[in-house]
C-alpha positions, 0 to 999 in steps of 0.5 A: 345379931345381923338380919336382912333389911326389909323393903318396908324398913328401907321405905320407912327410912327413905320417908324419914320415919322411925320404927319402935324397935330402932335405937336412938340415933338410928337411922344415921346419915349413912342409912338414909343414903343406903335405904333408897338405893335398896329399892333400886338394887334388889340383890342388896336384900339377898343372901350377900346384901345389906344387914341391920345390926340388932343389939342382942340384949335389947332387940333394938336395931343399932346400925347397919352394914352391907356388901355392895353387891355384886362383886367387881373382878372378885372384890366386894366393898363393905360399908357400915355404921352404928347409931351414935347412942351405941358406938364404942361397944364393939358392935361394928367390929363384930358385925364387920367380922361376921359379914366379911366371913360370910362374903368369903363364902360366895364363890365369886368373892376373892377380896373384901375391902372398905374405904375410910377417911383417916380423919375418922379414927373410930372407923379406922379402929373398927376395920383394924379390929376386924383384921383389915389393913391399909392397901393404898388410896381409896376411890374417893379423895381423902379416903384409904382402902382397907383390905380384909385378910384372906380366909384361913384354910 
């Protein structure tokens, strides 16, 4: 399940704390980078912003993902991460699929993309399982840009 971060949760991460409903290993390094930015980017808590990945079975927060809103020239970047204790269970691919589909419901979005380091094969697999394909070099050295398939219909 996906749910919006709260400002309070972002503050706990920023302060180095933990909550009882977080899985072992959450927040991960990426979450610690994103959390303080949420306060500076209020639209990231909006309808097309950042989400927490909640494990259905346990109700624990196991990761996060988000759209770096607003889009630029119709394209929006997606980022994601899952706690090490919950990796390999398909949560990231499922979440990427869901948030990508949601992003395409915004009238200003014509493309969704992600950057990945080829040295991270698990992250590459997440994108490939979600239908993303390589589209050339990424914005940062050593990364590859992956584009989501356009919506059907």
